[in-house]
C-alpha positions in Angstrom: -30.1 5.9 6.7 -26.8 6.1 5.5 -26.0 9.5 3.9 -23.7 8.9 0.7 -21.0 11.3 -0.7 -23.6 12.1 -3.4 -25.7 13.0 -0.7 -23.6 15.3 0.7 -22.5 17.2 -2.5 -26.1 17.2 -3.6 -26.9 19.3 -0.2 -24.1 21.8 -0.4 -24.7 22.2 -4.3 -21.1 21.5 -5.6 -19.8 18.5 -7.5 -18.9 14.9 -5.7 -15.7 15.5 -6.5 -15.3 19.1 -4.7 -17.3 17.4 -2.0 -14.5 14.3 -1.8 -11.8 16.9 -1.8 -13.6 19.4 0.4 -13.5 16.2 3.0 -10.2 15.1 2.7 -7.5 16.6 4.8 -4.9 15.9 2.6 -6.6 17.4 -0.4 -8.9 20.4 1.0 -6.6 23.2 0.2 -7.4 22.9 -3.6 -11.2 24.2 -2.7 -11.8 27.2 -1.0 -12.6 28.1 2.3 -16.2 28.6 2.3 -16.9 25.8 0.2 -14.6 23.5 2.6 -16.8 25.0 5.4 -20.3 24.4 3.9 -19.3 20.7 2.8 -18.2 19.9 6.6 -20.9 21.5 8.1 -23.7 19.4 6.1 -21.4 16.4 6.5 -21.9 16.5 9.9 -25.4 17.3 9.8 -26.1 14.0 7.7 -23.8 12.0 9.8 -21.9 11.0 6.8 -19.3 8.3 7.0 -16.5 8.5 4.6 -16.3 4.6 2.9 -12.8 4.2 3.7 -12.9 0.9 2.0 -13.3 2.2 -1.3 -10.8 5.3 -1.0 -8.6 2.9 0.0 -9.1 0.8 -3.2 -9.3 4.3 -5.1 -6.2 5.6 -4.0 -4.1 2.5 -3.2 -3.3 4.4 0.2 -5.0 3.1 3.7 -4.7 6.2 6.0 -2.9 4.5 8.7 0.9 4.6 10.3 2.6 1.6 11.8 4.0 3.0 14.9 6.4 0.5 16.9 7.1 1.0 20.2 9.8 -1.2 22.5 7.6 -1.2 25.6 4.3 1.0 26.7 4.5 0.6 30.3 7.8 2.1 30.2 6.4 6.2 30.9 9.0 7.3 28.0 6.8 6.3 25.2 3.2 7.0 25.7 3.5 11.1 25.5 5.9 10.1 22.2 2.8 8.2 20.7 0.4 10.8 21.6 2.4 13.7 19.7 2.7 11.5 17.0 -1.5 10.9 16.6 -2.2 14.4 17.3 -0.3 15.3 14.3 -1.6 11.9 12.6 -5.4 12.8 13.2 -4.7 16.3 12.1 -4.5 14.9 8.5 -6.9 12.2 8.7 -4.8 9.4 9.7 -4.4 6.6 12.1 -1.2 5.1 13.6 -1.8 1.3 14.2 0.3 0.9 17.5 2.0 -2.6 18.4 4.2 -3.5 21.4 7.8 -4.9 20.5 8.6 -5.8 24.3 12.2 -5.1 22.7 12.3 -8.4 21.0 13.9 -8.4 17.4 11.7 -11.6 16.9 8.7 -10.2 17.8 9.1 -7.0 16.4 10.0 -9.0 12.8 6.7 -10.2 13.2 4.4 -7.2 14.1 6.2 -5.7 11.5 5.1 -8.0 8.8 1.5 -8.0 9.7 1.5 -4.1 9.5 3.0 -4.7 6.1 0.3 -7.1 4.9 -1.9 -4.0 6.0 -0.5 -2.1 3.8 0.2 0.9 6.3 1.2 3.9 4.1 4.5 4.6 6.4 6.3 3.6 9.4 7.7 5.3 12.6 9.9 3.3 14.4 10.7 3.4 18.4 12.0 0.3 18.3 15.4 0.3 16.1 18.6 -1.4 17.4 21.8 -0.2 16.3 21.9 -2.7 13.8 18.2 -3.3 12.5 17.3 -5.7 9.4 13.5 -3.6 9.5 15.4 -0.8 9.0 17.2 -1.7 6.1 14.4 -3.1 4.5 12.4 -0.1 4.9 15.2 1.8 3.4 16.0 -0.6 0.8 12.3 -0.8 -0.6 11.7 3.2 -0.3 9.0 2.7 2.4 8.3 6.6 4.1 9.6 6.0 7.2 11.0 7.8 10.4 13.1 6.9 13.7 12.2 8.4 16.9 14.3 8.4 20.1 16.6 5.6 18.1 19.6 5.9 15.4 21.1 3.1 13.7 25.1 2.6 12.9 24.0 2.8 9.1 22.4 6.2 8.5 19.6 5.0 6.5 16.2 6.8 7.6 15.9 10.4 9.0 15.7 10.6 12.7 14.2 12.6 15.6 15.9 11.9 19.1 17.2 14.1 21.9 20.8 15.5 21.9 21.9 13.0 24.3 25.7 14.1 23.7 25.5 17.7 25.0 22.9 16.6 28.2 25.5 14.1 29.1 27.8 17.0 29.4 25.4 19.1 30.9 25.0 16.1 33.7 28.8 15.9 34.2 29.5 19.5 34.7 26.7 19.9 37.0 28.3 17.1 39.3 31.7 18.7 39.0 30.6 22.0 40.1 28.8 20.4 43.6 32.6 19.1 44.1 31.7 15.9 42.5 35.0 14.3 40.7 34.4 10.3 41.4 31.4 10.1 38.9 30.2 6.5 37.8 27.7 6.0 34.9 25.2 3.0 34.7 24.9 2.8 30.8 21.7 1.5 29.0 22.1 -1.8 26.6 25.1 -1.0 24.4 22.9 -2.3 21.4 20.4 0.2 21.4 21.6 3.9 20.5 20.7 5.4 23.6 23.2 3.4 25.8 26.1 3.5 23.5 25.9 7.4 22.5 25.2 8.6 26.4 28.1 5.9 27.8 30.9 7.6 24.8 29.0 11.2 25.8 30.0 10.5 29.4 33.6 8.7 28.7 34.3 12.1 26.8 33.0 14.4 29.0 35.2 12.7 31.7 37.8 12.9 29.1 37.4 16.8 28.1 37.0 17.6 32.6 40.5 16.0 32.6 38.8 13.5 35.6 40.6 10.3 36.5 39.3 7.5 34.7 39.5 4.8 37.1 37.5 7.4 39.2 34.8 7.2 36.6 33.9 3.8 36.2 31.2 2.9 33.5 29.0 -0.4 34.3 26.2 -1.4 31.5 22.7 -2.3 32.7 21.4 -5.5 31.2 18.2 -3.4 30.1 16.0 -0.5 30.8 14.4 -1.1 34.1 14.5 -0.5 38.1 15.8 -4.2 38.8 18.5 -3.5 36.7 19.5 -0.4 37.6 19.4 -2.2 41.3 21.6 -5.0 40.3 24.0 -2.7 38.4 24.6 -0.5 41.3 25.5 -3.8 43.9 27.8 -5.2 41.1 29.9 -1.2 40.7 29.8 -1.0 44.4 31.3 -4.4 44.6 34.1 -4.0 42.2 35.5 -0.9 42.6 38.0 0.3 44.7 37.6 3.8 44.7 33.6 4.0 45.4 31.7 6.7 43.4 30.2 10.2 45.1 27.9 10.6 42.3 25.7 8.3 39.6 24.7 9.1 36.3 22.2 6.5 35.1 21.5 5.4 31.3 17.2 6.6 31.7 14.9 7.4 35.1 14.1 3.7 35.6 17.7 2.4 36.1 18.6 5.6 38.4 15.5 4.6 40.8 16.7 1.1 40.8 20.0 2.5 41.6 18.6 4.3 44.2 17.4 1.3 45.8 20.6 -0.7 45.7 22.0 2.5 47.6 19.6 1.7 50.3 20.4 -2.1 50.5 24.2 -1.0 51.4 23.1 1.2 53.7 23.6 4.5 51.7 21.7 7.7 51.3 21.0 9.4 48.0 22.1 12.7 47.8 23.8 12.6 51.4 26.4 9.6 50.7 25.9 9.2 46.6 23.9 11.8 43.9 22.2 10.5 41.1 21.0 11.6 37.9 18.2 10.5 35.7 17.7 10.9 31.5 14.2 11.3 30.4 12.2 13.2 32.8 9.3 10.4 33.2 6.3 11.4 34.7 6.2 11.3 38.7 10.0 11.2 39.2 9.5 15.0 40.6 7.7 12.9 43.8 10.1 10.1 44.6 12.0 10.5 48.0 14.1 12.5 46.8 12.8 14.0 44.1 14.9 12.6 41.2 17.5 15.5 39.1 17.2 14.2 35.7 17.4 15.0 31.9 14.7 16.1 30.5 13.5 14.6 26.7 11.1 16.6 25.3 8.9 13.6 24.8 5.9 14.9 23.0 7.7 16.8 21.0 9.5 14.0 19.4 6.7 12.3 18.5 5.0 15.5 16.6 8.2 16.0 15.1 8.4 12.4 13.6 5.2 12.9 12.4 5.4 15.9 10.4 8.7 15.1 9.2 6.8 11.6 7.9 3.9 13.3 6.6 6.2 15.5 4.3 7.9 12.2 3.2 4.5 10.8 2.2 3.6 14.6 0.4 6.7 14.5 -1.2 7.4 17.8 0.3 11.1 16.0 1.5 13.3 13.2 0.7 13.8 10.6 2.8 17.2 11.5 3.4 19.1 9.9 6.9 19.0 13.3 9.1 19.3 13.2 12.1 17.3 15.9 13.9 17.9 16.7 17.6 16.0 18.1 20.5 17.8 19.4 23.3 17.6 17.6 26.4 17.6 20.3 29.9 18.8 19.5 33.1 15.9 19.5 35.4 17.8 19.6 39.3 15.8 18.4 42.0 16.8 16.4 45.3 18.5 13.9 44.3 22.3 15.5 43.6 24.1 17.6 46.2 27.3 18.9 46.8 29.9 16.3 48.3 29.8 15.6 51.5 32.9 16.4 53.6 32.5 13.0 55.4 33.4 11.2 52.0 36.7 8.9 52.5 38.8 9.3 49.8 
């Protein structure tokens, strides 16, 4: 037999309204701690399951958050999702995760489906620099946060890595190893990561007074190993002065670039040093292990969820503030001092 809220309240010796507040993570702070413990213990003993449908009709809240992710096969995103889910679960909320495959049309269809499910808020890891979904969320004032993405129009709060500073650190590291011919294989410019990291690289080159024609930039078609390999081959085919070091737009591009170097009978790091971005799982086990900029992925997810909850509770306004987390350089075996045999 299924226990009801009235059963729990009667067994705990409290009013049903008090039992309801004690069972709801968002309202239990209004109830005495010993009462909360007693109600939770009895609810567990009676195997009480809340009627979420009735609650949503009463409160006009569904307890769900729409989470749009571009590519769950990319090792960058599962830790972000786990961070979001950890924070939401502590507050009795659940994430409805959808995978957009970096396709704007599919993203719009999935967003519409989540809106029909009346999600209480949204976290987007999918935003393009110009994104109609972001504009709609801001216009309708729906609680929303961007994670690992920014838009050209500052419309929503965001949590991302400090990519600008990180790229300067990467350039400094290569210069310290004697490299002055440094190329950048950038990610797609339609996404903020690709645009910001590219701009930061060019700024670092100018700041360190490196010759611009010795520091070319080539844009990969997507954040993938195949795109990184294709970009590397195009880079070496199109430049007269070959780079001795490469900073890639992310780890997948870096891995593809190293594969491209092998095709050209070049060795990493003996001939060309390579730096990735994100510090994805298992890149420390590659041959060579990948020097990369560590993006605090789990923390990104947690912070995005905390900000969203604060907006939903009224503790914070939906001001378009950018929250940047530091990205540390993790030095491994894919970078080394410039070879003395380099022909410049």
